[in-house]
C-alpha positions in Angstrom: 334.8 81.4 -198.4 332.8 81.9 -195.6 329.8 81.1 -197.1 331.1 77.9 -198.4 332.1 77.1 -194.8 328.4 77.7 -193.4 327.2 76.0 -196.3 329.3 73.1 -195.0 328.7 73.3 -191.8 324.4 73.5 -192.5 325.4 70.4 -194.7 327.0 68.3 -192.0 324.6 69.2 -189.1 321.7 68.1 -191.5 323.7 65.0 -191.7 324.1 64.4 -188.2 320.5 64.7 -187.8 319.7 62.3 -190.7 322.3 59.7 -188.5 319.7 56.7 -187.8 322.8 55.4 -185.6 321.8 57.5 -182.5 318.1 57.9 -183.3 317.0 54.5 -181.1 319.1 55.7 -178.3 317.6 59.8 -178.0 313.9 58.1 -178.7 313.9 55.9 -176.0 314.7 58.7 -173.5 312.1 61.2 -174.8 309.5 58.2 -174.1 311.1 58.3 -171.1 311.0 61.6 -170.5 307.3 61.8 -171.7 305.3 58.8 -170.2 305.0 61.0 -167.3 306.5 58.2 -164.7 307.6 60.3 -161.7 308.6 63.9 -161.5 312.3 63.3 -160.9 312.6 61.7 -164.3 310.4 64.6 -165.9 312.3 68.2 -164.7 315.8 68.5 -164.7 317.6 70.0 -161.9 317.5 73.6 -161.6 321.5 74.2 -160.1 322.7 72.9 -163.4 321.0 76.5 -165.2 319.9 78.7 -162.7 323.9 80.2 -161.6 324.1 81.1 -166.1 320.6 82.8 -165.5 321.0 84.5 -162.2 324.5 86.2 -164.1 322.7 87.1 -166.8 319.8 89.2 -165.4 322.5 91.3 -163.8 322.1 93.5 -167.4 318.4 93.9 -166.2 319.9 95.1 -162.4 322.3 97.6 -164.6 319.5 98.1 -166.8 317.7 99.7 -163.8 320.6 100.8 -161.8 321.1 103.5 -164.6 317.9 104.1 -165.5 317.1 105.6 -162.1 320.9 106.7 -161.2 320.3 110.4 -161.9 316.9 111.1 -160.3 318.0 111.4 -157.1 321.6 113.2 -157.8 320.1 115.3 -160.2 320.0 118.5 -158.7 323.2 118.4 -157.4 324.5 116.8 -160.4 322.8 120.3 -162.6 325.2 122.4 -159.5 328.4 121.1 -160.0 328.1 121.2 -163.5 326.8 124.3 -163.8 323.4 123.8 -165.3 321.4 124.3 -162.5 317.1 125.5 -163.1 318.3 124.6 -167.6 314.7 122.1 -167.5 315.8 121.2 -171.3 319.6 120.5 -169.9 318.4 118.7 -167.3 315.8 116.7 -169.4 318.3 115.5 -171.7 320.8 114.0 -168.7 317.8 112.3 -167.4 317.0 110.9 -171.6 320.1 110.5 -173.2 320.7 106.7 -171.9 317.0 106.1 -173.8 319.0 107.5 -177.4 321.7 105.3 -176.8 319.4 102.6 -175.9 317.1 102.4 -179.1 321.1 102.1 -181.0 322.1 99.8 -179.1 318.4 97.8 -179.0 318.9 97.7 -183.0 321.9 96.1 -182.8 321.6 94.2 -180.5 320.6 91.3 -183.1 323.2 91.5 -185.0 325.6 91.1 -182.3 323.8 87.8 -180.7 323.8 86.6 -183.4 327.3 87.3 -184.8 329.4 86.6 -181.8 326.7 84.5 -179.3 325.5 85.9 -176.0 327.9 85.2 -174.1 330.0 88.3 -176.1 327.0 90.1 -176.6 326.9 90.3 -172.4 330.4 90.8 -172.7 330.3 93.6 -175.0 327.0 95.2 -173.4 328.6 96.0 -169.6 331.9 97.6 -172.1 329.7 100.4 -172.3 328.5 100.8 -169.0 332.3 100.5 -167.6 332.9 103.3 -169.7 330.0 105.2 -170.3 329.8 105.2 -165.7 333.6 106.1 -166.0 333.1 109.1 -168.4 329.9 110.5 -166.5 331.8 109.6 -162.3 334.6 112.2 -163.9 332.3 113.9 -165.9 333.4 118.1 -165.6 331.3 119.1 -168.3 327.9 118.9 -169.2 329.1 117.6 -172.7 330.6 114.4 -170.4 328.2 113.9 -168.9 326.1 113.1 -172.3 328.6 111.5 -173.6 328.7 109.0 -170.7 325.2 108.9 -170.3 324.8 107.6 -174.1 327.5 105.3 -173.7 325.8 103.9 -171.0 322.6 104.1 -173.1 323.9 101.3 -175.5 325.1 98.5 -173.0 321.3 99.2 -171.8 319.7 98.6 -174.7 321.8 95.8 -175.7 321.9 93.8 -172.4 318.3 93.5 -172.2 317.8 92.7 -175.6 320.3 89.6 -175.5 318.9 88.4 -171.5 315.4 87.3 -173.1 317.3 86.1 -175.9 320.0 84.1 -173.7 317.1 83.1 -170.5 314.5 82.0 -173.2 317.2 79.9 -174.6 319.0 78.3 -171.9 316.3 77.8 -169.3 314.3 74.3 -168.4 311.0 74.5 -170.2 308.9 74.2 -166.8 310.7 76.9 -165.7 311.1 79.4 -168.3 308.4 81.6 -166.8 309.9 81.6 -163.5 313.5 82.4 -165.0 312.2 85.0 -167.7 310.2 87.0 -164.0 313.6 87.1 -163.0 314.1 89.7 -165.6 311.7 92.7 -164.4 313.0 91.6 -160.6 316.2 92.3 -161.4 315.2 95.4 -163.0 313.0 96.6 -160.0 315.7 96.4 -157.8 317.9 97.9 -160.0 315.9 101.3 -160.1 315.4 100.3 -155.6 319.4 99.8 -155.7 320.0 103.5 -157.2 317.7 105.6 -154.7 319.0 103.6 -152.4 322.2 104.9 -153.1 320.9 107.9 -153.8 319.8 109.3 -150.8 322.8 110.3 -149.1 323.6 112.9 -152.3 322.3 116.2 -150.6 324.0 115.6 -147.4 327.8 114.4 -149.4 329.1 116.9 -151.8 330.2 114.8 -154.8 328.4 112.0 -153.3 326.8 111.5 -157.2 330.0 110.9 -159.0 329.9 107.7 -156.5 326.5 106.6 -157.6 328.2 105.6 -160.9 331.2 104.2 -159.9 329.5 101.7 -157.6 327.8 100.9 -160.7 330.7 99.6 -162.5 331.1 96.1 -159.9 327.6 94.5 -161.1 329.5 95.5 -164.8 332.6 94.0 -164.3 330.8 90.9 -163.0 328.7 90.9 -165.7 331.5 90.6 -167.9 333.4 87.7 -165.8 331.1 85.9 -164.7 329.5 85.3 -168.6 333.3 83.8 -169.4 332.1 81.0 -167.1 328.7 80.9 -167.9 327.5 78.3 -171.2 326.7 79.9 -174.4 323.2 79.1 -175.7 322.6 75.7 -177.3 320.5 77.0 -179.8 323.0 79.0 -181.2 326.0 77.0 -181.3 323.2 74.7 -183.5 322.3 77.9 -185.7 326.0 78.0 -186.4 326.2 74.7 -187.9 328.3 73.3 -184.3 326.2 70.0 -183.0 328.4 68.5 -181.0 329.5 71.9 -178.4 325.3 72.3 -178.7 325.0 69.0 -177.3 327.8 69.3 -175.0 325.9 73.0 -173.3 322.5 70.9 -173.3 323.8 68.3 -170.7 325.1 71.1 -169.1 322.6 72.9 -168.6 319.9 70.6 -168.4 321.7 66.7 -167.6 323.1 63.6 -169.5 319.6 62.0 -170.8 317.6 65.3 -170.3 320.4 67.2 -172.8 320.2 64.3 -175.1 316.1 64.4 -175.2 316.8 68.1 -176.3 319.2 67.8 -179.1 316.6 65.4 -180.7 313.8 67.3 -180.2 315.9 70.7 -181.5 316.2 68.7 -184.5 312.7 67.7 -185.5 311.6 71.7 -186.0 315.1 71.7 -187.9 314.1 73.0 -191.7 318.1 73.1 -193.0 317.9 77.1 -192.8 318.9 78.3 -189.9 322.5 79.5 -190.9 320.3 81.8 -193.9 320.5 85.8 -193.1 318.0 87.6 -191.9 317.8 91.0 -193.8 315.1 93.6 -192.1 312.7 93.5 -194.6 311.3 89.7 -193.6 310.6 91.0 -190.8 308.3 94.1 -191.0 306.5 91.9 -194.5 305.8 88.0 -195.5 306.2 85.0 -193.5 307.1 86.7 -190.2 305.5 89.6 -190.2 302.5 88.2 -187.7 304.7 87.4 -185.4 307.0 90.8 -185.0 303.9 93.2 -185.3 302.5 90.9 -182.6 305.9 91.5 -180.7 306.1 95.2 -182.0 302.1 96.1 -180.6 303.1 93.9 -177.3 305.5 96.3 -176.4 303.6 99.1 -177.6 301.3 98.7 -175.5 303.4 98.3 -172.3 304.6 101.9 -172.7 301.3 103.3 -174.0 299.6 101.9 -170.4 300.8 104.8 -169.0 303.0 103.3 -166.6 305.8 105.4 -167.5 304.0 108.8 -166.3 303.2 107.0 -162.7 306.9 107.5 -162.3 307.3 110.8 -163.7 303.6 112.4 -161.7 304.4 109.9 -158.4 305.8 112.1 -156.6 304.1 115.2 -157.2 300.8 113.5 -156.0 301.9 111.6 -153.5 303.0 114.6 -152.0 299.6 117.3 -152.4 298.3 114.1 -150.7 301.0 115.2 -147.4 303.2 112.4 -148.5 306.8 112.9 -148.3 308.2 112.2 -152.1 311.5 109.8 -150.5 308.2 107.9 -148.8 306.4 107.5 -152.2 309.2 106.3 -154.3 309.3 103.9 -151.2 305.7 103.3 -151.7 306.1 102.8 -155.5 309.2 100.5 -155.3 307.3 97.6 -153.3 304.5 97.9 -155.3 306.7 96.9 -158.1 308.4 94.8 -156.3 305.4 92.3 -155.1 303.8 92.0 -158.4 306.9 90.8 -159.8 307.4 88.6 -157.4 303.8 87.4 -158.2 304.4 86.7 -161.6 307.6 84.9 -160.6 305.0 82.5 -158.9 302.4 82.0 -161.4 304.5 82.9 -164.7 304.4 78.8 -165.0 301.0 77.9 -163.1 298.5 79.9 -164.9 300.4 81.0 -168.1 301.2 84.2 -170.0 297.9 85.2 -171.5 295.8 84.9 -168.4 299.0 87.6 -166.9 298.7 89.3 -169.2 294.6 89.8 -169.6 294.7 90.1 -165.6 297.4 92.6 -165.9 295.8 94.9 -168.2 292.4 94.4 -166.5 294.1 94.9 -163.5 295.5 98.4 -164.9 292.0 99.8 -166.3 290.4 99.6 -163.1 293.9 101.7 -161.8 293.1 104.3 -163.7 290.0 104.7 -163.8 290.5 104.8 -160.0 293.0 107.9 -161.6 290.3 109.6 -163.3 287.2 109.3 -160.6 289.9 110.6 -158.4 289.7 113.6 -160.2 286.1 113.6 -160.9 284.2 116.4 -158.8 282.6 114.2 -156.5 286.7 113.0 -155.3 287.2 116.8 -153.9 289.9 117.5 -151.5 291.7 115.0 -149.0 289.3 111.6 -150.6 290.9 112.8 -154.0 294.6 113.0 -153.4 294.5 109.7 -151.3 292.0 108.0 -154.0 294.9 108.6 -156.3 297.6 107.2 -154.4 295.8 104.2 -154.1 295.0 104.1 -158.3 298.5 104.8 -159.1 299.7 102.0 -156.7 297.4 100.0 -158.3 298.6 100.3 -161.8 302.5 100.0 -161.0 301.5 96.4 -158.8 298.9 95.3 -162.0 301.3 96.5 -164.7 304.4 94.5 -162.7 302.2 90.5 -162.2 302.0 90.5 -166.2 302.4 93.9 -168.7 305.5 94.9 -167.4 307.7 91.2 -167.6 305.5 89.1 -170.1 306.3 91.0 -173.6 310.3 90.4 -172.9 309.5 86.3 -171.5 306.8 85.8 -175.1 308.6 86.9 -177.3 312.0 85.3 -177.7 309.4 82.1 -177.3 307.0 82.9 -180.7 309.7 83.5 -182.4 311.9 81.0 -184.7 315.6 80.5 -183.1 316.1 81.3 -187.0 314.9 85.0 -186.5 315.0 85.4 -182.8 318.2 87.6 -182.3 316.8 89.6 -184.9 313.3 89.8 -183.9 313.6 90.2 -180.6 315.9 93.9 -181.4 313.8 95.0 -183.7 310.6 94.3 -180.9 312.4 95.9 -178.5 313.5 99.0 -180.1 309.4 99.7 -180.0 309.6 99.6 -176.2 312.2 102.7 -176.5 310.9 104.8 -179.0 307.9 104.8 -177.1 309.3 104.8 -174.0 310.7 108.3 -174.8 307.7 109.2 -176.9 305.9 108.7 -173.4 308.9 110.9 -171.1 308.9 113.6 -173.9 305.5 114.1 -174.2 304.1 113.8 -170.9 304.0 116.9 -169.2 302.8 118.5 -172.3 299.3 116.5 -172.6 299.7 116.5 -169.0 299.0 121.0 -169.1 297.2 120.9 -172.2 294.5 117.4 -171.5 294.3 117.2 -167.8 295.4 114.7 -166.0 291.2 113.0 -166.3 291.5 113.3 -169.9 294.9 112.2 -169.9 294.5 109.2 -168.1 291.6 108.1 -169.8 293.8 107.3 -172.6 295.8 106.1 -170.7 293.3 103.6 -169.4 291.6 103.4 -173.7 295.2 102.1 -174.3 294.9 99.1 -171.3 291.3 98.4 -172.5 293.3 97.9 -176.3 295.6 95.5 -175.0 292.7 93.5 -173.1 291.3 92.8 -176.8 293.8 91.9 -178.2 295.9 89.5 -176.0 292.9 88.1 -176.7 292.1 87.6 -179.9 296.5 87.3 -181.0 298.3 85.6 -178.1 298.6 82.2 -177.9 300.0 80.1 -174.4 303.3 79.1 -174.4 303.2 78.0 -170.3 305.3 74.4 -170.2 306.4 74.0 -174.2 309.6 73.7 -175.6 310.5 76.3 -178.0 311.2 73.7 -180.6 307.0 72.0 -179.6 306.1 76.1 -179.6 307.9 76.3 -183.1 306.0 73.2 -184.8 302.5 74.3 -183.3 303.1 77.7 -185.1 304.7 76.6 -188.6 301.2 74.9 -190.2 299.7 78.4 -190.5 302.9 80.9 -189.6 301.3 83.1 -186.8 299.6 83.2 -183.8 296.0 82.1 -183.1 
């Protein structure tokens, strides 16, 4: 029965698109939009789409918050729950959310396609609310680990759906700018967690407040999505043509919405409702774009950025800088780089920012290697290392941080977008976990110079890979990108 309904919806969709009764008006609108007369005609008002994007970025804010929420309070948590000095348990409390994030991310594509982007956001908020409550009220280690795992499920689901949603509801001329909000929101979440954790050493039990506070933005996300627009791309994929057109008009305005709907129909191949199998993503027609997406996320983590976050406090303290001030410096460098990415994303383009970013990280890791050299001894080497770390964080935030999460939903076709993004972001979480697990051991065995040389090599590979494989998507609609990729079925 469901198969019959899906088939009927798909047939009805194609019949509607082939109906020529509305084509002249739509074609006229497209011509008007593309004739180069008047910026106010070409670009829709941002007032329509911005509130929906702003609500969606709460998922990324929560992601950053929960990644950083245990950093400052960890000592107090370990003392209150009775595992102080047990580094294995402390590591589990910090990283348990990464295991949950992998589970949530793997499921995100099927959830986003099954219930829609708005409901997926609400399902993302649910385990974050429950998990934060369990962690805040935990009296045992197992209670804390359970809460962190539940939070992790939402943490894996949220950013993946946010990348999808923001890409699909944004006007093409600001899609890069809106996509940069994800990185900025994550950065603000990390900084917010550090700020809220400051009183933890002076106020007993303050760590519980740190978890309770996170429930507020999660509730706002769930409620806000009830009033936000659904993705027109998802509605179209479900055969709900009239609703898709209504949401396009809601997000872009009447004339722009009709034109976007007409352009969308040009890329329709009648297979939008077909089920996407996992095997389709790893071989065959879609392998090339999925490989590019997965590699970008792998290189993002292998660049050593998490090593900086893990090791920065030690390096700053060795240079005589307090760890709290070190975290502030790292946070400011991250935020400034993210803001610059927001400004330049739709001016210079995704590919240029990636190339600049990876190149800057090569230079930064080179400074780190030089700082550990024989010629850079004493305080000079320590301060040089601090400069290298700040440059690395800044370079990362300009491109390697925000671009992959924006670029991948752009290059994937509507049919595979949700599941392909889920697959590629799962690679991100796997490498994130491995870097966090192995960094200290590799540092001990290899030394800082050799380790940062390895990170710099991966950044150099990133420069070469981006130059040879990534296409520029700046200013193009999702339908234009899909049509451009169809002839060869790959990115050149």
